[in-house]
DSSP file (Angstrom, degrees, kcal/mol; ACC not computed):
  #  RESIDUE AA STRUCTURE BP1 BP2  ACC     N-H-->O    O-->H-N    N-H-->O    O-->H-N    TCO  KAPPA ALPHA  PHI   PSI    X-CA   Y-CA   Z-CA
    1    1 A M     >        0   0    0      0, 0.0     4,-2.2     0, 0.0     5,-0.2   0.000 360.0 360.0 360.0 -44.1  113.4  155.4   46.1
    2    2 A K  H  >  +     0   0    0      1,-0.2     4,-2.4     2,-0.2     5,-0.2   0.898 360.0  51.3 -65.1 -37.8  114.8  153.8   49.1
    3    3 A S  H  > S+     0   0    0      2,-0.2     4,-2.3     1,-0.2    -1,-0.2   0.868 109.1  50.5 -69.7 -34.5  113.6  156.5   51.3
    4    4 A R  H  > S+     0   0    0      2,-0.2     4,-2.7     1,-0.2    -1,-0.2   0.909 112.1  47.5 -67.7 -40.9  110.0  156.3   49.9
    5    5 A L  H  X S+     0   0    0     -4,-2.2     4,-2.3     2,-0.2    -2,-0.2   0.898 113.3  48.2 -65.5 -40.2  110.0  152.6   50.5
    6    6 A L  H  X S+     0   0    0     -4,-2.4     4,-2.0     2,-0.2    -2,-0.2   0.884 112.3  49.2 -67.5 -38.5  111.3  153.0   53.9
    7    7 A L  H  X S+     0   0    0     -4,-2.3     4,-2.2     2,-0.2    -2,-0.2   0.903 111.3  49.1 -66.9 -42.0  108.7  155.7   54.6
    8    8 A A  H  X S+     0   0    0     -4,-2.7     4,-2.3     2,-0.2    -2,-0.2   0.905 111.4  49.6 -65.1 -41.6  105.9  153.5   53.3
    9    9 A G  H  X S+     0   0    0     -4,-2.3     4,-2.2     1,-0.2    -1,-0.2   0.883 110.6  50.5 -64.0 -38.3  107.0  150.6   55.4
   10   10 A S  H  X S+     0   0    0     -4,-2.0     4,-2.4     2,-0.2    -2,-0.2   0.888 110.0  49.6 -66.9 -39.7  107.2  152.8   58.5
   11   11 A V  H  X S+     0   0    0     -4,-2.2     4,-2.4     2,-0.2    -2,-0.2   0.918 112.0  47.8 -65.9 -43.6  103.6  154.1   57.9
   12   12 A V  H  X S+     0   0    0     -4,-2.3     4,-2.0     1,-0.2    -2,-0.2   0.917 113.4  48.2 -63.2 -42.6  102.2  150.6   57.4
   13   13 A L  H  X S+     0   0    0     -4,-2.2     4,-1.7     1,-0.2    -2,-0.2   0.896 111.0  50.4 -64.7 -41.0  104.0  149.5   60.6
   14   14 A A  H  X S+     0   0    0     -4,-2.4     4,-0.9     1,-0.2    -2,-0.2   0.892 109.9  50.7 -65.3 -39.5  102.7  152.5   62.5
   15   15 A L  H  < S+     0   0    0     -4,-2.4     3,-0.3     1,-0.2    -1,-0.2   0.868 110.2  50.0 -66.1 -35.9   99.2  151.8   61.4
   16   16 A L  H  < S+     0   0    0     -4,-2.0    -1,-0.2     1,-0.2    -2,-0.2   0.845 112.1  47.6 -69.9 -32.5   99.5  148.2   62.5
   17   17 A L  H  < S+     0   0    0     -4,-1.7    -1,-0.2    -5,-0.1    -2,-0.2   0.573  85.8 108.5 -87.8  -9.1  100.8  149.2   65.9
   18   18 A L  S  < S-     0   0    0     -4,-0.9     2,-0.1    -3,-0.3    -3,-0.0  -0.410  82.8-100.3 -66.3 142.4   98.1  151.8   66.6
   19   19 A P        -     0   0    0      0, 0.0    -1,-0.1     0, 0.0    -2,-0.1  -0.383  42.2-167.1 -64.5 139.2   95.6  150.8   69.2
   20   20 A S        -     0   0    0     -2,-0.1     2,-0.1    -4,-0.1    -4,-0.0  -0.884  33.9 -84.0-123.1 157.6   92.4  149.6   67.8
   21   21 A P        -     0   0    0      0, 0.0     2,-0.2     0, 0.0    -1,-0.0  -0.385  46.5-132.2 -64.1 134.7   89.1  149.0   69.5
   22   22 A A        -     0   0    0     -2,-0.1     2,-0.5    -3,-0.0     0, 0.0  -0.600  13.3-149.9 -88.1 148.6   88.9  145.6   71.1
   23   23 A Q        +     0   0    0     -2,-0.2     2,-0.3     2,-0.0    -1,-0.0  -0.973  30.5 141.1-121.2 132.3   86.0  143.3   70.7
   24   24 A A        -     0   0    0     -2,-0.5     2,-0.3     0, 0.0    -2,-0.0  -0.945  33.8-134.3-155.3 172.1   84.9  140.8   73.3
   25   25 A Q        -     0   0    0     -2,-0.3     2,-0.1     0, 0.0    -2,-0.0  -0.920  34.3 -90.7-132.4 161.4   81.9  139.3   74.9
   26   26 A D        -     0   0    0     -2,-0.3     2,-0.4     1,-0.1     0, 0.0  -0.437  37.5-123.4 -70.8 142.2   80.9  138.6   78.5
   27   27 A L        -     0   0    0     -2,-0.1     2,-0.5     2,-0.0    -1,-0.1  -0.719  28.0-162.8 -83.5 136.6   81.7  135.2   80.0
   28   28 A L        -     0   0    0     -2,-0.4     2,-0.5     2,-0.0    -2,-0.0  -0.981   8.6-148.1-127.5 123.8   78.7  133.4   81.2
   29   29 A Y        -     0   0    0     -2,-0.5    -2,-0.0     2,-0.0     0, 0.0  -0.789  15.2-177.4 -91.6 125.9   78.7  130.5   83.6
   30   30 A E        -     0   0    0     -2,-0.5     8,-0.1     8,-0.0     7,-0.1  -0.960  22.6-134.0-122.5 112.2   76.0  128.0   83.2
   31   31 A P        -     0   0    0      0, 0.0     8,-0.5     0, 0.0     6,-0.0  -0.330  11.7-162.7 -65.7 146.3   76.0  125.1   85.7
   32   32 A Q        +     0   0    0      6,-0.2    10,-0.2    10,-0.0     7,-0.1   0.814  66.8  81.7 -94.2 -39.3   75.4  121.6   84.2
   33   33 A N  S > >S-     0   0    0      1,-0.1     5,-2.2     5,-0.1     3,-1.6  -0.535  71.9-143.9 -74.6 127.2   74.5  119.7   87.4
   34   34 A P  G > 5S+     0   0    0      0, 0.0     3,-1.3     0, 0.0    -1,-0.1   0.764  98.4  66.0 -62.6 -24.4   70.8  120.1   88.3
   35   35 A A  G 3 5S+     0   0    0      1,-0.3    -2,-0.0     2,-0.1     5,-0.0   0.738 105.9  43.6 -68.4 -20.7   71.7  120.1   92.0
   36   36 A F  G < 5S-     0   0    0     -3,-1.6    -1,-0.3     0, 0.0    -3,-0.1   0.025 137.1 -77.1-113.7  25.5   73.6  123.4   91.4
   37   37 A G  T < 5S+     0   0    0     -3,-1.3    -2,-0.1     1,-0.2     3,-0.1   0.519  87.9 135.7  97.6   6.2   71.0  125.1   89.3
   38   38 A G      < -     0   0    0     -5,-2.2    -1,-0.2     1,-0.2    -6,-0.2  -0.146  65.7 -64.4 -79.1-179.6   71.6  123.4   86.0
   39   39 A S    >   -     0   0    0     -8,-0.5     3,-1.3     1,-0.1    -1,-0.2  -0.387  35.1-135.9 -68.5 139.1   69.0  122.1   83.6
   40   40 A G  G >  S+     0   0    0      1,-0.3     3,-1.2     2,-0.2     4,-0.3   0.625  98.6  77.0 -69.1 -13.3   66.8  119.2   84.9
   41   41 A V  G 3  S+     0   0    0      1,-0.2     3,-0.4     2,-0.1     4,-0.4   0.793  88.4  58.5 -66.1 -27.2   67.3  117.5   81.5
   42   42 A N  G <> S+     0   0    0     -3,-1.3     4,-2.3   -10,-0.2     5,-0.3   0.506  78.8  95.0 -80.5  -4.2   70.8  116.5   82.7
   43   43 A T  H <> S+     0   0    0     -3,-1.2     4,-2.3     1,-0.2    -1,-0.2   0.913  84.0  46.0 -57.1 -49.2   69.5  114.6   85.7
   44   44 A S  H  > S+     0   0    0     -3,-0.4     4,-2.4    -4,-0.3    -1,-0.2   0.872 111.1  53.7 -65.6 -35.9   69.4  111.1   84.1
   45   45 A F  H  > S+     0   0    0     -4,-0.4     4,-2.3     2,-0.2    -1,-0.2   0.951 112.4  42.8 -61.8 -49.3   72.9  111.6   82.6
   46   46 A F  H  X S+     0   0    0     -4,-2.3     4,-2.3     1,-0.2    -2,-0.2   0.867 113.3  52.9 -67.2 -35.5   74.5  112.4   86.0
   47   47 A F  H  X S+     0   0    0     -4,-2.3     4,-2.1    -5,-0.3    -1,-0.2   0.919 111.1  46.1 -64.6 -43.9   72.5  109.7   87.8
   48   48 A Q  H  X S+     0   0    0     -4,-2.4     4,-2.0     2,-0.2    -2,-0.2   0.883 112.0  51.8 -67.1 -38.0   73.7  107.0   85.3
   49   49 A S  H  X S+     0   0    0     -4,-2.3     4,-1.4     2,-0.2    -2,-0.2   0.914 110.3  48.5 -63.5 -42.5   77.3  108.3   85.5
   50   50 A A  H  X S+     0   0    0     -4,-2.3     4,-1.0     1,-0.2    -2,-0.2   0.909 111.6  49.1 -65.2 -41.7   77.2  108.1   89.3
   51   51 A N  H  < S+     0   0    0     -4,-2.1     3,-0.3     1,-0.2    -1,-0.2   0.858 108.1  54.5 -66.0 -35.0   75.8  104.6   89.2
   52   52 A A  H  < S+     0   0    0     -4,-2.0    -1,-0.2     1,-0.2    -2,-0.2   0.834 112.9  42.9 -67.6 -31.0   78.5  103.5   86.7
   53   53 A Q  H  < S+     0   0    0     -4,-1.4    -1,-0.2    -3,-0.2    -2,-0.2   0.593  89.0 104.6 -89.4 -12.1   81.2  104.7   89.1
   54   54 A N     <  -     0   0    0     -4,-1.0    -4,-0.0    -3,-0.3    -3,-0.0  -0.591  51.0-167.1 -76.6 117.8   79.7  103.3   92.3
   55   55 A P        +     0   0    0      0, 0.0     2,-0.3     0, 0.0    -1,-0.2   0.579  64.8  81.9 -80.2  -7.6   81.6  100.2   93.4
   56   56 A Y  S    S-     0   0    0      2,-0.0     2,-0.5     0, 0.0    -2,-0.1  -0.741  74.2-135.8-100.9 143.3   78.9   99.2   95.9
   57   57 A D        -     0   0    0     -2,-0.3     3,-0.4     1,-0.1     0, 0.0  -0.857  14.2-160.7 -93.6 130.3   75.7   97.4   95.1
   58   58 A G    >   +     0   0    0     -2,-0.5     3,-0.6     1,-0.2    -1,-0.1   0.071  57.6 107.9-101.6  25.4   72.9   99.1   97.0
   59   59 A G  T 3   +     0   0    0      1,-0.2    -1,-0.2     2,-0.0    -2,-0.0   0.555  68.3  64.4 -80.5  -6.0   70.3   96.4   96.9
   60   60 A R  T 3  S-     0   0    0     -3,-0.4    -1,-0.2     1,-0.2    -2,-0.1   0.654  87.9-149.0 -97.1 -14.3   70.5   95.5  100.6
   61   61 A G    <   -     0   0    0     -3,-0.6    -1,-0.2     2,-0.0     2,-0.2  -0.251  30.0 -53.1  80.7-170.9   69.3   98.7  102.2
   62   62 A F  S    S+     0   0    0     -2,-0.0     2,-0.3     3,-0.0     0, 0.0  -0.468  94.9  35.8-101.7 173.9   70.3  100.2  105.5
   63   63 A G  S    S+     0   0    0     -2,-0.2     2,-0.2     2,-0.0     3,-0.0  -0.626 108.1  15.9  88.0-143.8   70.3   98.7  109.0
   64   64 A F        -     0   0    0     -2,-0.3     3,-0.0     1,-0.2     0, 0.0  -0.471  54.7-166.8 -68.5 130.6   71.2   95.1  109.7
   65   65 A R  S    S+     0   0    0     -2,-0.2     2,-0.2     2,-0.1    -1,-0.2   0.725  76.3  25.4 -86.9 -24.4   72.9   93.5  106.7
   66   66 A D  S    S-     0   0    0      1,-0.1     3,-0.0    -3,-0.0    -2,-0.0  -0.674 107.5 -66.8-125.2-179.0   72.4   90.0  108.2
   67   67 A D     >  -     0   0    0     -2,-0.2     4,-2.2     1,-0.1     3,-0.4  -0.547  42.3-131.2 -68.2 133.3   70.1   88.4  110.5
   68   68 A P  H  > S+     0   0    0      0, 0.0     4,-2.3     0, 0.0     5,-0.2   0.847 109.5  54.7 -57.7 -33.5   70.6   89.8  114.1
   69   69 A L  H  > S+     0   0    0      2,-0.2     4,-2.2     1,-0.2     5,-0.1   0.893 107.3  49.6 -65.8 -38.9   70.7   86.3  115.4
   70   70 A Q  H  > S+     0   0    0     -3,-0.4     4,-2.3     2,-0.2    -1,-0.2   0.887 109.5  52.0 -66.9 -38.9   73.5   85.5  113.0
   71   71 A N  H  X S+     0   0    0     -4,-2.2     4,-2.4     2,-0.2    -2,-0.2   0.923 110.0  48.9 -61.5 -44.4   75.4   88.7  114.1
   72   72 A F  H  X S+     0   0    0     -4,-2.3     4,-2.4     1,-0.2    -2,-0.2   0.909 110.2  51.6 -60.8 -42.9   75.1   87.6  117.7
   73   73 A E  H  X S+     0   0    0     -4,-2.2     4,-2.3     1,-0.2    -1,-0.2   0.910 110.2  48.3 -61.5 -43.7   76.4   84.1  116.9
   74   74 A Q  H  X S+     0   0    0     -4,-2.3     4,-2.4     2,-0.2    -1,-0.2   0.904 111.5  49.5 -65.7 -41.5   79.4   85.5  115.1
   75   75 A Q  H  X S+     0   0    0     -4,-2.4     4,-2.2     2,-0.2    -1,-0.2   0.900 110.7  50.4 -63.8 -39.8   80.2   87.9  117.9
   76   76 A L  H  X S+     0   0    0     -4,-2.4     4,-2.4     2,-0.2    -2,-0.2   0.909 110.1  50.2 -64.2 -42.3   79.9   85.0  120.4
   77   77 A Q  H  X S+     0   0    0     -4,-2.3     4,-2.6     1,-0.2     5,-0.2   0.915 110.0  50.7 -62.0 -43.0   82.3   82.9  118.3
   78   78 A R  H  X S+     0   0    0     -4,-2.4     4,-2.3     1,-0.2    -1,-0.2   0.905 111.3  47.9 -61.8 -41.7   84.8   85.7  118.1
   79   79 A R  H  X S+     0   0    0     -4,-2.2     4,-2.3     2,-0.2    -1,-0.2   0.902 112.0  48.5 -67.5 -40.3   84.8   86.2  121.9
   80   80 A V  H  X S+     0   0    0     -4,-2.4     4,-2.4     2,-0.2    -2,-0.2   0.925 113.2  47.5 -65.0 -43.9   85.1   82.4  122.5
   81   81 A L  H  X S+     0   0    0     -4,-2.6     4,-2.5     1,-0.2    -2,-0.2   0.880 111.0  52.0 -65.1 -37.1   88.1   82.2  120.1
   82   82 A D  H  X S+     0   0    0     -4,-2.3     4,-2.1    -5,-0.2    -1,-0.2   0.921 110.4  48.1 -63.1 -44.2   89.7   85.2  121.6
   83   83 A Q  H  X S+     0   0    0     -4,-2.3     4,-2.1     2,-0.2    -2,-0.2   0.915 112.5  48.6 -63.0 -43.8   89.4   83.7  125.1
   84   84 A I  H  X S+     0   0    0     -4,-2.4     4,-2.4     1,-0.2    -2,-0.2   0.918 110.6  50.4 -63.6 -43.4   90.9   80.4  123.9
   85   85 A S  H  X S+     0   0    0     -4,-2.5     4,-2.3     1,-0.2    -1,-0.2   0.879 109.5  51.5 -65.5 -35.8   93.8   82.1  122.1
   86   86 A R  H  X S+     0   0    0     -4,-2.1     4,-2.4     2,-0.2    -1,-0.2   0.917 110.6  48.5 -64.1 -42.0   94.6   84.1  125.3
   87   87 A Q  H  X S+     0   0    0     -4,-2.1     4,-2.4     2,-0.2    -2,-0.2   0.904 111.2  49.9 -65.2 -40.7   94.6   80.9  127.4
   88   88 A V  H  X S+     0   0    0     -4,-2.4     4,-2.3     2,-0.2    -2,-0.2   0.920 112.0  47.7 -63.9 -43.4   96.9   79.1  124.8
   89   89 A I  H  X>S+     0   0    0     -4,-2.3     4,-2.9     1,-0.2     5,-0.5   0.907 112.0  49.8 -65.1 -41.2   99.3   82.1  124.8
   90   90 A E  H  X5S+     0   0    0     -4,-2.4     4,-1.9     1,-0.2    -2,-0.2   0.911 113.1  46.3 -63.3 -41.8   99.3   82.2  128.6
   91   91 A Q  H  <5S+     0   0    0     -4,-2.4    -2,-0.2     2,-0.2    -1,-0.2   0.881 118.0  43.0 -67.8 -37.2  100.0   78.4  128.9
   92   92 A R  H  <5S+     0   0    0     -4,-2.3    -2,-0.2    -5,-0.2    -1,-0.2   0.909 134.2  13.7 -76.3 -43.1  102.7   78.6  126.2
   93   93 A F  H  <5S-     0   0    0     -4,-2.9     2,-0.2     1,-0.3    -3,-0.2   0.558  87.8-148.0-113.4 -11.7  104.6   81.7  127.4
   94   94 A G     << -     0   0    0     -4,-1.9     2,-0.8    -5,-0.5    -1,-0.3  -0.541  68.8  -4.5  75.5-144.6  103.3   82.5  130.8
   95   95 A D  S    S-     0   0    0     -2,-0.2     2,-0.5    -4,-0.1    -5,-0.0  -0.765  75.8-150.6 -87.3 113.1  103.1   86.1  131.7
   96   96 A I        -     0   0    0     -2,-0.8     2,-0.7     2,-0.0    -2,-0.1  -0.733   7.5-163.6 -88.9 125.4  104.7   88.1  128.8
   97   97 A D    >   -     0   0    0     -2,-0.5     3,-1.3     1,-0.1    -2,-0.0  -0.915   5.1-172.4-108.8 106.4  106.3   91.4  129.8
   98   98 A L  T 3  S+     0   0    0     -2,-0.7    -1,-0.1     1,-0.3     4,-0.1   0.491  78.3  72.6 -79.5  -1.4  106.8   93.4  126.6
   99   99 A T  T 3  S+     0   0    0      2,-0.1     2,-0.4    16,-0.1    -1,-0.3   0.597  89.5  72.3 -85.0  -9.8  108.8   96.0  128.5
  100  100 A Q  S <  S-     0   0    0     -3,-1.3     2,-0.2    14,-0.1    -3,-0.0  -0.845  91.1-113.7-104.7 141.4  111.7   93.6  128.6
  101  101 A E        +     0   0    0     -2,-0.4     2,-0.3    13,-0.1    13,-0.2  -0.505  52.7 147.2 -71.8 138.3  113.8   92.6  125.6
  102  102 A G  E     -A  113   0A   0     11,-2.0    11,-3.2    -2,-0.2     2,-0.4  -0.985  37.5-135.6-164.5 170.1  113.4   89.0  124.5
  103  103 A S  E     -A  112   0A   0     -2,-0.3     2,-0.4     9,-0.2     9,-0.2  -0.999  10.0-161.3-139.0 137.7  113.3   86.5  121.7
  104  104 A F  E     -A  111   0A   0      7,-2.8     7,-3.0    -2,-0.4     2,-0.5  -0.977   9.9-153.2-120.7 131.3  110.9   83.6  121.0
  105  105 A N  E     +A  110   0A   0     -2,-0.4     5,-0.2     5,-0.2     2,-0.2  -0.899  16.9 172.2-108.5 130.3  111.7   80.8  118.7
  106  106 A F        -     0   0    0      3,-3.3    -2,-0.0    -2,-0.5     0, 0.0  -0.553  51.4 -83.8-116.5-174.0  109.1   78.7  116.8
  107  107 A D  S    S+     0   0    0     -2,-0.2    -1,-0.0     1,-0.2     3,-0.0   0.968 122.7   4.9 -58.6 -55.9  109.6   76.1  114.1
  108  108 A Q  S    S+     0   0    0     19,-0.1    19,-3.3    18,-0.0    20,-0.5   0.541 125.8  60.8-106.8 -10.0  109.9   78.5  111.2
  109  109 A F  E     - B   0 126A   0     17,-0.2    -3,-3.3    18,-0.1     2,-0.4  -0.860  53.0-158.6-127.1 153.5  109.8   81.9  112.9
  110  110 A T  E     -AB 105 125A   0     15,-2.1    15,-3.0    -2,-0.3     2,-0.6  -1.000  13.8-158.4-124.5 130.7  111.8   83.9  115.4
  111  111 A V  E     -AB 104 124A   0     -7,-3.0    -7,-2.8    -2,-0.4     2,-0.5  -0.950   6.8-166.8-113.3 119.0  110.0   86.8  117.2
  112  112 A D  E     -AB 103 123A   0     11,-2.9    11,-2.8    -2,-0.6     2,-0.5  -0.907   2.5-162.5-107.5 129.8  112.2   89.5  118.7
  113  113 A V  E     +AB 102 122A   0    -11,-3.2   -11,-2.0    -2,-0.5     9,-0.2  -0.955  12.3 174.9-112.9 123.7  110.8   92.0  121.1
  114  114 A R  E     - B   0 121A   0      7,-2.7     7,-2.8    -2,-0.5     2,-0.2  -0.942  17.1-151.9-131.9 111.3  112.7   95.3  121.7
  115  115 A P  E     + B   0 120A   0      0, 0.0     5,-0.2     0, 0.0   -16,-0.1  -0.540  23.2 173.1 -76.6 148.6  111.4   98.1  123.9
  116  116 A G        -     0   0    0      3,-2.7     3,-0.3    -2,-0.2    -2,-0.0  -0.854  47.5 -91.0-144.1 178.9  112.6  101.6  123.0
  117  117 A P  S    S+     0   0    0      0, 0.0     3,-0.1     0, 0.0    22,-0.1   0.813 124.8  42.5 -67.6 -29.2  111.9  105.2  124.0
  118  118 A S  S    S-     0   0    0      1,-0.2    21,-1.9    20,-0.1     2,-0.3   0.622 128.2 -69.9 -92.9 -12.4  109.3  105.7  121.3
  119  119 A G  E     - C   0 138A   0     -3,-0.3    -3,-2.7    19,-0.3     2,-0.4  -0.993  66.5 -43.5 157.9-158.7  107.6  102.3  121.8
  120  120 A I  E     -BC 115 137A   0     17,-2.8    17,-3.2    -2,-0.3     2,-0.5  -0.905  40.7-154.6-111.5 133.7  107.9   98.6  121.4
  121  121 A S  E     -BC 114 136A   0     -7,-2.8    -7,-2.7    -2,-0.4     2,-0.5  -0.934   8.1-170.1-109.4 123.6  109.4   97.0  118.2
  122  122 A I  E     -BC 113 135A   0     13,-3.0    13,-3.2    -2,-0.5     2,-0.5  -0.964   4.0-168.2-116.2 120.2  108.3   93.5  117.4
  123  123 A R  E     -BC 112 134A   0    -11,-2.8   -11,-2.9    -2,-0.5     2,-0.6  -0.934   5.5-162.6-112.8 125.3  110.2   91.8  114.6
  124  124 A V  E     -BC 111 133A   0      9,-3.2     9,-2.4    -2,-0.5     2,-0.5  -0.936  10.9-167.5-107.8 120.6  109.0   88.5  113.1
  125  125 A F  E     -BC 110 132A   0    -15,-3.0   -15,-2.1    -2,-0.6     2,-0.7  -0.935  14.8-144.8-114.7 126.4  111.7   86.6  111.1
  126  126 A N  E  >  -B  109   0A   0      5,-3.2     4,-2.1    -2,-0.5   -17,-0.2  -0.810   8.4-160.9 -88.9 115.2  110.9   83.7  108.8
  127  127 A K  T  4 S+     0   0    0    -19,-3.3    -1,-0.2    -2,-0.7   -18,-0.1   0.802  85.5  49.7 -69.0 -30.2  113.9   81.3  109.0
  128  128 A Q  T  4 S+     0   0    0    -20,-0.5    -1,-0.2     1,-0.1   -19,-0.1   0.920 124.1  24.2 -77.5 -44.6  113.1   79.5  105.8
  129  129 A T  T  4 S-     0   0    0      2,-0.1    -2,-0.2     0, 0.0    -1,-0.1   0.669  95.4-127.5 -97.5 -18.1  112.7   82.4  103.4
  130  130 A G     <  +     0   0    0     -4,-2.1     2,-0.2     1,-0.3    -3,-0.1   0.507  61.4 139.1  83.4   3.4  114.7   85.1  105.2
  131  131 A E        -     0   0    0     -5,-0.2    -5,-3.2    -6,-0.1     2,-0.3  -0.495  31.1-169.1 -80.4 151.4  111.8   87.5  105.1
  132  132 A S  E     -C  125   0A   0     -7,-0.2     2,-0.4    -2,-0.2    -7,-0.2  -0.990  11.7-160.8-140.9 151.9  111.1   89.7  108.1
  133  133 A S  E     -C  124   0A   0     -9,-2.4    -9,-3.2    -2,-0.3     2,-0.4  -0.983   9.1-154.8-129.2 141.7  108.3   92.0  109.2
  134  134 A T  E     -C  123   0A   0     -2,-0.4     2,-0.5   -11,-0.2   -11,-0.2  -0.970   3.6-165.1-121.4 132.6  108.5   94.7  111.9
  135  135 A V  E     -C  122   0A   0    -13,-3.2   -13,-3.0    -2,-0.4     2,-0.5  -0.972   7.7-156.2-116.8 125.0  105.6   96.0  113.9
  136  136 A E  E     -C  121   0A   0     -2,-0.5   -15,-0.2   -15,-0.2    -2,-0.0  -0.890   4.4-167.0-102.7 125.6  106.0   99.2  115.9
  137  137 A I  E     -C  120   0A   0    -17,-3.2   -17,-2.8    -2,-0.5    -2,-0.0  -0.935  19.2-144.2-110.8 108.3  103.7   99.8  118.9
  138  138 A P  E     -C  119   0A   0      0, 0.0     2,-0.3     0, 0.0   -19,-0.3  -0.320  11.6-118.1 -74.6 154.7  104.0  103.5  119.9
  139  139 A R              0   0    0    -21,-1.9     0, 0.0     1,-0.1     0, 0.0  -0.708 360.0 360.0 -87.2 141.8  103.8  104.6  123.5
  140  140 A F              0   0    0     -2,-0.3    -1,-0.1     0, 0.0   -21,-0.0   0.369 360.0 360.0-114.0 360.0  101.0  106.9  124.5
């Protein structure tokens, strides 16, 4: 009895493990985006999705965003302010040589300049809060 049961179990197991014909179908790629050959029906969907994700408002067009006269005025103001700030720095500090190590003290800040082999390190230290910032200027 045991041998018959064992034989029947072996036959069932052998039938299950026998190779059987596989069934499958071809994979077919269908593009969704109309720009890549997809259906033109999807055009409005993709256009609305792109507009929803766009952080810029496109109502101003290309070219000058402002009046050219206003642009000229702003550039002139920047140049005048740049010239004034250069004159103030020259009067206050004279000729600054950043290749020499030095320290400048202001009311709330201390500025340390340290030249090194890789460039110039400028450290600005806030005396009141204890915070500091370092700017590295590399050599070229």
